[in-house]
N, C-alpha and C positions, 0 to 999 in steps of 0.2 A: 504494499500502499504505500501509497505518493503519501506525505508529510503536507497535511495542511494546518495552515494559517491559525493563528488565534490574534487577534488583531488589538484586540482590550479583553481584561475580564470585570467583572460587578460582585460583590458582595450587598447580597440583601438582607439586612436587620429590619423587624419590627419591633413600633416604638409606640409609648405610652399618648404621649405627645409630641404633635410633626412639629407644634413649635418649638417647645423645650430641644427638642434635639437640633432644629432649624437655627437653634443662635450658637451651643454646643459646637455641630459639626462647620457652620459656616464665616460664626462670629468668632467663638474662641479659637478651633482649631485653624479654621480660615481658609477650609477647602472653597476653590468657587465650585459653585453648583454648572453643574451641565444639562441636568434637562430633570424642567417639573412637572409632576406628572400630575397637579393636585394634591393624590392622597400618596405619592410615593416623590421625593427627590433625590438625583444621582449627583454626587459628588466628584470630582475628581482631588484624589491625593497624595497623586504624584506631579509634578513638572513635566514628564511627558504628555502626560493622561492616557499612561495603560495602566494605570489602578484607580480603579472604583469603586465609591461605597453608596448603594443606596439604603433608605430608608426610609421607610411603609408605615402607616397608621397601619395597626395591628392593634387586638383582641384591648380590649380596659385592662388587661393587664399578658402584658405579653411577659412569656418565661425566660431570659437570654439563656444560649445552652453554655453547661458548666464549664464543658473543653472547647467551648470558641477566642479563638485569639483573632484581633485586627489587628495586627501587627505593623508597624510601619517604618520603614527604616531610613537610621537619616543619620548621618554623619556630625549632627547637633542637637546629639543626644542631654547635656548638659544645659544647653542653653532652653530644648524643648522643657524640661522640667522644672526651670527657675520662670519661665513664661508663665505657667502650668498652674503653680500656686503661687505667681501674680494676682492669675486667676482666679483664685478661689478652688481650683481643682483639687479636691481631696486626693495625695497620693503618699499609698501606705507606707513607703519606705524609698528612697533613694536612690538614683542610677550606682546600678554597680555591676562588676563585672561575673558575669558565667564563664567558666573556664570550660567546662565539658566542651561547648558547644560555640567558645571563643567567641562570645559578645561583650555589649557592653547597652545595658536597660535599666527601664523601670514599667511597669504595670501601676494600670489608674483606673480608672470604668465612667463610663460616658453614663448619661440620664439614667437610663435604666439596667444599667448594673452589667452593660455589656462590657468584658476584659481588655483592654487595650494595652499594647505593649510598644513604645521607641523604642529601636533598636538599632546601633550599629553593628557592622560585624568585624573583629578584630584578626581573624585566624588571616592566612596565607589565599584558601583554599578560591576565596570570597573573589 
């Protein structure tokens, strides 16, 4: 079989308050809106536009998957940490090195409890 191209990837999550998520993802995180579909909004999470996140109005009580992590790769981990702290985002632990995976990272949650990680790859393989 010949290799087929994938131009982009979108991860969709369900949120309890579309406006609160709009403030979080578009204002605090600074992700530009790519498409407003009314009950779903798709934002660009990377400069090249290949990483996309869609957040959609869901049930009154969406239950984030405990094994889902939205990972954002950046060489500005410390700057992101300071910025998010200044914005009032609760971050349980400061950035740290994970020797097993050779990354520098930290975790926090969006308004619905979805786990978000900002990380930088530190290994030569990346």
